[in-house]
MDTraj code that builds the backbone (N, CA, C; nanometers):
import mdtraj as md
import numpy as np

residues = "MET ALA GLY VAL ALA ALA ARG SER ARG TYR ALA PRO PRO GLN ARG GLU MET GLU GLN ALA MET ASP THR GLN TRP MET THR ARG GLY LYS CYS ARG GLU MET PRO PRO SER VAL PHE PHE PRO SER ASP GLY LEU GLY VAL GLN ALA ALA GLN ARG ILE CYS ALA THR CYS PRO VAL ILE ASP ASP CYS LEU GLU TYR ALA LEU ALA ASN ARG ILE ASP HIS GLY VAL TRP GLY GLY ARG SER GLU ARG GLU ARG ARG ARG ILE LEU ARG SER ARG ARG THR ALA ARG VAL ALA LEU SER SER SER SER ARG".split()
xyz = np.array([
    [0.4247, -1.4505, 2.1292],
    [0.5061, -1.4640, 2.2420],
    [0.5128, -1.6408, 2.2700],
    [0.3853, -1.6813, 2.2811],
    [0.3734, -1.8437, 2.3317],
    [0.4787, -1.9254, 2.1884],
    [0.4552, -1.8690, 2.0773],
    [0.5233, -1.9495, 1.9987],
    [0.6661, -1.9650, 2.0204],
    [0.7203, -1.8425, 2.0571],
    [0.8735, -1.8537, 2.0630],
    [0.9044, -1.9266, 2.1746],
    [0.8362, -1.9543, 2.2914],
    [0.8573, -2.0064, 2.4270],
    [0.8317, -2.1997, 2.3716],
    [0.7162, -2.2109, 2.2872],
    [0.7506, -2.3652, 2.2474],
    [0.8854, -2.3654, 2.1614],
    [0.8971, -2.2922, 2.0571],
    [1.0110, -2.3450, 1.9743],
    [1.1630, -2.3525, 2.0415],
    [1.1664, -2.2846, 2.1546],
    [1.2948, -2.2838, 2.2287],
    [1.3201, -2.4082, 2.3245],
    [1.1693, -2.4529, 2.3425],
    [1.1697, -2.6042, 2.4132],
    [1.2525, -2.7008, 2.3703],
    [1.2378, -2.7277, 2.2061],
    [1.3240, -2.8269, 2.1504],
    [1.4533, -2.7718, 2.1317],
    [1.5391, -2.8868, 2.1754],
    [1.7035, -2.8310, 2.1053],
    [1.7195, -2.9512, 2.0400],
    [1.7636, -2.9763, 1.8854],
    [1.7698, -3.0861, 1.8461],
    [1.9286, -3.1412, 1.8731],
    [1.9227, -3.2649, 1.8975],
    [2.0815, -3.2958, 1.9067],
    [2.2003, -3.3017, 1.8302],
    [2.2883, -3.2594, 1.8615],
    [2.4283, -3.2163, 1.7921],
    [2.4390, -3.2583, 1.6338],
    [2.3894, -3.4007, 1.6295],
    [2.4279, -3.4649, 1.5161],
    [2.3178, -3.4091, 1.4103],
    [2.2382, -3.3829, 1.4738],
    [2.1053, -3.3182, 1.3631],
    [2.1281, -3.2125, 1.3577],
    [2.1862, -3.1190, 1.4107],
    [2.2222, -3.0009, 1.3686],
    [2.3580, -2.9842, 1.2719],
    [2.4320, -3.0858, 1.2842],
    [2.5376, -3.0644, 1.2010],
    [2.5054, -3.1291, 1.0526],
    [2.4167, -3.2376, 1.0356],
    [2.3231, -3.2794, 0.9219],
    [2.2405, -3.1750, 0.8432],
    [2.2232, -3.1010, 0.9859],
    [2.1000, -2.9696, 0.8706],
    [2.2106, -2.8808, 0.8102],
    [2.3201, -2.8705, 0.8351],
    [2.4218, -2.7907, 0.7418],
    [2.5001, -2.8353, 0.6676],
    [2.5372, -2.9728, 0.6582],
    [2.6312, -2.9833, 0.5636],
    [2.5406, -3.0643, 0.4408],
    [2.5965, -2.9946, 0.3103],
    [2.5388, -3.0375, 0.2274],
    [2.5956, -3.0995, 0.1086],
    [2.7212, -3.1198, 0.1249],
    [2.8272, -3.1753, 0.0097],
    [2.7955, -3.3037, -0.0302],
    [2.7241, -3.4093, 0.0348],
    [2.6678, -3.4947, 0.0094],
    [2.5745, -3.5242, -0.1181],
    [2.4935, -3.3617, -0.1147],
    [2.4385, -3.3590, -0.2498],
    [2.4899, -3.3688, -0.3751],
    [2.6113, -3.3338, -0.3822],
    [2.6880, -3.3718, -0.5286],
    [2.6667, -3.5186, -0.5540],
    [2.6737, -3.6004, -0.4620],
    [2.6919, -3.7590, -0.5331],
    [2.5534, -3.8211, -0.5370],
    [2.4300, -3.7620, -0.5110],
    [2.3014, -3.8007, -0.5216],
    [2.2831, -3.8296, -0.6560],
    [2.2209, -3.9244, -0.6546],
    [2.1634, -3.9780, -0.8127],
    [2.0429, -3.8802, -0.8442],
    [1.9809, -3.7996, -0.7739],
    [1.8783, -3.6947, -0.7992],
    [1.9154, -3.5823, -0.8831],
    [2.0507, -3.6042, -0.8752],
    [2.1046, -3.4371, -0.9290],
    [2.1140, -3.4698, -1.1004],
    [2.0949, -3.6051, -1.1297],
    [2.0670, -3.6286, -1.2571],
    [1.9202, -3.6501, -1.3383],
    [1.8593, -3.6123, -1.2523],
    [1.6888, -3.6179, -1.2667],
    [1.6547, -3.5080, -1.2212],
    [1.5264, -3.4663, -1.3310],
    [1.4379, -3.3507, -1.3084],
    [1.3738, -3.3519, -1.1506],
    [1.3782, -3.2304, -1.1265],
    [1.3491, -3.2379, -0.9815],
    [1.1827, -3.2925, -0.9509],
    [1.1036, -3.2567, -1.0490],
    [0.9636, -3.3417, -1.0531],
    [0.9702, -3.4614, -1.0237],
    [1.0380, -3.5513, -1.0625],
    [1.0848, -3.6902, -1.0403],
    [1.0396, -3.7025, -0.8550],
    [1.1402, -3.6263, -0.8102],
    [1.1143, -3.6747, -0.6525],
    [1.0007, -3.5673, -0.5800],
    [0.9144, -3.5034, -0.6725],
    [0.7894, -3.4603, -0.6000],
    [0.6817, -3.4946, -0.6605],
    [0.6769, -3.5954, -0.6585],
    [0.5230, -3.6516, -0.7310],
    [0.3972, -3.6406, -0.6674],
    [0.2929, -3.6254, -0.7677],
    [0.1709, -3.5991, -0.6927],
    [0.1107, -3.7527, -0.6838],
    [0.1075, -3.8555, -0.6640],
    [0.0786, -3.9705, -0.6576],
    [0.1719, -4.0805, -0.6042],
    [0.0940, -4.1933, -0.5885],
    [0.1873, -4.2945, -0.4959],
    [0.2580, -4.3649, -0.6241],
    [0.1968, -4.3734, -0.7417],
    [0.3013, -4.4314, -0.8479],
    [0.4622, -4.3433, -0.8626],
    [0.4339, -4.2020, -0.8429],
    [0.5380, -4.1442, -0.8595],
    [0.6213, -4.1262, -0.7555],
    [0.5639, -4.1326, -0.6543],
    [0.6424, -4.1997, -0.5224],
    [0.7465, -4.3060, -0.5092],
    [0.6987, -4.4320, -0.5833],
    [0.7567, -4.5337, -0.6009],
    [0.8344, -4.5398, -0.6982],
    [0.8281, -4.4481, -0.8016],
    [0.9357, -4.4195, -0.9204],
    [1.0606, -4.3433, -0.8409],
    [1.0281, -4.2629, -0.7640],
    [1.1667, -4.1674, -0.7129],
    [1.1915, -4.2826, -0.6043],
    [1.1307, -4.3695, -0.5424],
    [1.2165, -4.4640, -0.4337],
    [1.2748, -4.5566, -0.5095],
    [1.2480, -4.6067, -0.6143],
    [1.3461, -4.6768, -0.6699],
    [1.4822, -4.6216, -0.7339],
    [1.4667, -4.4811, -0.7307],
    [1.5949, -4.4328, -0.7773],
    [1.6823, -4.4272, -0.6425],
    [1.5965, -4.3729, -0.5750],
    [1.6611, -4.3412, -0.4283],
    [1.7320, -4.4914, -0.3381],
    [1.6622, -4.6218, -0.4118],
    [1.7243, -4.7414, -0.3347],
    [1.8874, -4.7729, -0.3828],
    [1.9151, -4.7301, -0.4801],
    [2.0337, -4.7315, -0.5363],
    [2.1523, -4.6256, -0.4972],
    [2.1112, -4.5407, -0.4727],
    [2.2100, -4.4334, -0.4563],
    [2.2817, -4.4056, -0.3373],
    [2.4045, -4.3501, -0.3685],
    [2.5193, -4.3829, -0.2466],
    [2.4867, -4.3201, -0.1267],
    [2.4009, -4.1864, -0.1301],
    [2.3893, -4.0931, -0.0331],
    [2.2474, -4.0907, 0.0276],
    [2.1989, -4.1920, 0.0023],
    [2.0437, -4.2361, 0.0376],
    [2.0515, -4.2099, 0.1898],
    [2.1229, -4.2533, 0.3072],
    [2.1302, -4.2296, 0.4543],
    [2.1467, -4.0679, 0.4781],
    [2.2598, -4.0037, 0.4234],
    [2.2641, -3.8947, 0.4164],
    [2.1315, -3.8127, 0.3941],
    [2.0940, -3.7893, 0.2818],
    [1.9624, -3.7628, 0.2552],
    [1.8324, -3.7686, 0.3247],
    [1.8232, -3.8912, 0.3906],
    [1.7162, -3.9267, 0.4767],
    [1.7252, -3.8279, 0.6235],
    [1.8461, -3.8317, 0.6600],
    [1.8892, -3.7544, 0.7915],
    [1.8736, -3.6299, 0.7577],
    [1.8865, -3.5551, 0.6340],
    [1.9033, -3.3952, 0.6037],
    [1.7719, -3.3824, 0.6024],
    [1.6582, -3.4440, 0.5244],
    [1.5306, -3.3978, 0.5518],
    [1.4701, -3.4215, 0.6685],
    [1.5068, -3.5173, 0.7408],
    [1.4467, -3.5461, 0.9069],
    [1.5179, -3.4173, 0.9848],
    [1.6397, -3.3480, 0.9671],
    [1.6947, -3.2613, 1.0580],
    [1.6337, -3.1484, 1.0033],
    [1.5816, -3.1279, 0.8677],
    [1.5498, -3.0162, 0.8437],
    [1.3993, -2.9894, 0.8595],
    [1.3479, -3.1017, 0.8903],
    [1.1900, -3.0976, 0.8774],
    [1.1034, -3.0857, 0.7441],
    [1.1449, -3.1569, 0.6431],
    [1.1093, -3.1167, 0.5042],
    [0.9875, -3.1930, 0.4928],
    [0.9003, -3.1250, 0.4786],
    [0.7622, -3.2191, 0.4339],
    [0.7303, -3.2145, 0.3040],
    [0.7881, -3.1926, 0.1739],
    [0.7591, -3.2241, 0.0587],
    [0.8521, -3.3226, -0.0101],
    [0.8022, -3.3945, -0.0877],
    [0.8895, -3.4904, -0.2036],
    [0.9303, -3.6352, -0.1374],
    [1.0088, -3.6780, -0.1908],
    [1.0859, -3.7795, -0.1629],
    [1.2580, -3.7734, -0.1307],
    [1.2881, -3.8040, 0.0096],
    [1.4102, -3.7547, 0.0386],
    [1.4633, -3.8933, 0.0824],
    [1.5867, -3.9695, 0.0755],
    [1.6154, -4.0624, 0.1503],
    [1.5510, -4.1819, 0.1231],
    [1.4835, -4.1605, -0.0195],
    [1.3872, -4.2764, -0.0378],
    [1.3121, -4.3009, 0.0622],
    [1.2350, -4.1823, 0.1125],
    [1.1072, -4.2257, 0.1877],
    [1.0258, -4.0959, 0.1440],
    [0.8989, -4.1267, 0.1629],
    [0.7852, -4.0375, 0.1312],
    [0.7683, -3.9225, 0.2525],
    [0.6902, -3.8300, 0.2213],
    [0.6392, -3.7274, 0.3635],
    [0.5791, -3.8479, 0.4551],
    [0.5112, -3.9396, 0.4430],
    [0.4320, -3.9679, 0.5501],
    [0.5129, -4.0671, 0.5928],
    [0.6161, -4.1360, 0.5427],
    [0.7552, -4.2307, 0.6368],
    [0.8350, -4.1251, 0.7049],
    [0.8715, -4.0346, 0.6858],
    [0.9327, -3.9412, 0.7344],
    [0.8908, -3.8812, 0.8931],
    [0.7340, -3.8584, 0.8401],
    [0.6598, -3.7949, 0.9790],
    [0.6624, -3.9210, 1.0935],
    [0.6521, -4.0633, 0.9997],
    [0.6276, -4.1700, 1.1433],
    [0.7483, -4.1565, 1.1647],
    [0.9040, -4.1619, 1.0980],
    [1.0177, -4.1927, 1.1689],
    [1.0498, -4.1034, 1.2787],
    [1.0080, -3.9452, 1.2348],
    [1.0429, -3.8490, 1.3347],
    [0.9384, -3.8888, 1.4623],
    [0.8411, -3.9219, 1.4785],
    [0.7503, -3.9394, 1.5517],
    [0.7880, -4.0559, 1.6338],
    [0.8565, -4.1567, 1.6014],
    [0.9303, -4.2661, 1.6667],
    [1.0199, -4.2445, 1.7521],
    [1.1157, -4.1483, 1.6817],
    [1.2288, -4.0997, 1.7476],
    [1.2115, -4.0254, 1.8698],
    [1.1161, -3.9518, 1.8238],
    [1.0481, -3.8547, 1.9690],
    [0.9990, -3.9610, 2.0569],
    [0.9279, -4.0689, 2.0376],
    [0.8763, -4.1467, 2.1613],
    [0.9832, -4.2350, 2.2375],
    [1.1078, -4.2441, 2.1349],
    [1.2179, -4.2990, 2.1734],
    [1.2979, -4.2293, 2.2799],
    [1.3095, -4.1029, 2.2656],
    [1.4100, -3.9877, 2.3352],
    [1.2841, -3.9901, 2.4370],
    [1.1546, -3.9495, 2.4531],
    [1.0758, -3.9368, 2.5728],
    [1.1075, -4.0702, 2.6538],
    [1.0975, -4.2067, 2.6151],
    [1.0807, -4.2727, 2.6843],
    [1.2455, -4.3105, 2.7399],
    [1.3635, -4.2797, 2.6838],
    [1.4832, -4.2632, 2.7429],
    [1.4759, -4.1681, 2.8243],
    [1.4293, -4.0575, 2.8140],
    [1.4716, -3.9820, 2.9223],
    [1.3745, -4.0046, 3.0516],
    [1.2807, -4.0722, 3.0537],
    [1.1994, -4.1152, 3.1629],
    [1.2305, -4.2336, 3.2302],
    [1.3289, -4.3095, 3.1333],
    [1.3874, -4.3955, 3.2358],
    [1.5142, -4.3957, 3.2833],
    [1.5809, -4.2915, 3.2351],
    [1.6832, -4.2459, 3.3273],
    [1.6605, -4.1454, 3.4329],
    [1.5439, -4.1172, 3.4610],
    [1.5395, -4.0366, 3.5566],
    [1.5018, -4.1254, 3.7153],
])
top = md.Topology()
chain = top.add_chain()
for i, resn in enumerate(residues, 1):
    res = top.add_residue(resn, chain, resSeq=i)
    for name in ("N", "CA", "C"):
        top.add_atom(name, md.element.get_by_symbol(name[0]), res)
traj = md.Trajectory(xyz[None], top)
């Protein structure tokens, strides 16, 4: 029961919800030409290789926002590793808290 209450406290912004549902951008991603294993590496060198591919991808921003909105924990998405995406989410959360505190 406590888990249900905890989940209902956070409602993602509308843009995040739309991003979580829209996947049409995936058909334009450079990753569609590669084996999935490239984007789910087991070491830092593999992450860097995937990031080089993402660097020139036309949908890098859509991909990153999709991964953030859906809390995808594994792989390289939008040119960012799991650790980098966690940092982005943390900084966005901190910014939202700061903004809501300052508007009171």
